C-alpha positions as CSV (number, residue, x, y, z in Angstrom):
1,M,24.4,7.2,2.8
2,T,25.0,3.5,2.1
3,K,23.6,1.3,-0.7
4,N,21.0,-0.2,1.7
5,D,19.5,3.2,2.6
6,N,16.0,3.7,1.2
7,V,14.9,7.2,0.2
8,I,11.2,7.8,0.0
9,S,9.2,11.0,-0.5
10,I,6.9,12.1,2.3
11,A,4.1,12.5,-0.3
12,S,4.6,9.0,-1.5
13,W,4.6,7.6,2.0
14,K,1.4,9.5,2.9
15,R,-0.3,8.3,-0.3
16,R,0.7,4.7,0.4
17,K,-0.7,4.9,4.0
18,F,-3.9,6.6,2.8
19,N,-4.4,3.9,0.1
20,Q,-3.8,1.2,2.7
21,H,-6.3,2.8,5.1
22,I,-9.0,3.0,2.5
23,M,-8.4,-0.6,1.4
24,D,-8.4,-1.8,5.0
25,R,-11.8,-0.2,5.6
26,L,-13.2,-1.4,2.2
27,F,-12.0,-5.0,2.6
28,D,-13.3,-5.1,6.1
29,E,-16.7,-3.9,5.0
30,L,-16.7,-6.5,2.2
31,G,-15.6,-9.3,4.5
32,L,-12.4,-9.9,2.5
33,D,-9.5,-11.6,4.3
34,L,-6.0,-10.1,3.7
35,N,-4.6,-13.6,4.3
36,N,-6.2,-14.6,1.0
37,E,-3.4,-14.7,-1.7
38,K,-5.5,-12.9,-4.3
39,V,-6.6,-10.2,-1.9
40,A,-3.1,-9.7,-0.6
41,T,-1.8,-9.3,-4.2
42,I,-4.4,-6.7,-5.0
43,Y,-3.6,-4.9,-1.7
44,E,0.1,-4.7,-2.6
45,Q,-0.6,-3.5,-6.1
46,F,-3.0,-0.8,-5.1
47,S,-0.9,0.3,-2.1
48,D,1.4,2.1,-4.5
49,Y,-1.3,3.6,-6.7
50,G,-0.3,7.3,-7.3
51,V,3.1,7.2,-5.5
52,I,6.2,8.7,-7.1
53,A,8.1,5.9,-8.9
54,A,11.5,5.0,-7.4
């Protein structure tokens, strides 16, 4: 393994994808644009909610 290899737990990957799926649906229903800087920041912060820390 090299220094640039990333190790991620499957549980964390699944949690991140689930969080993003829920936010995609929620933001779509609310009419929020992911291109908006404030919305994009919140999206990134909450994508990692509940994942195992690196």
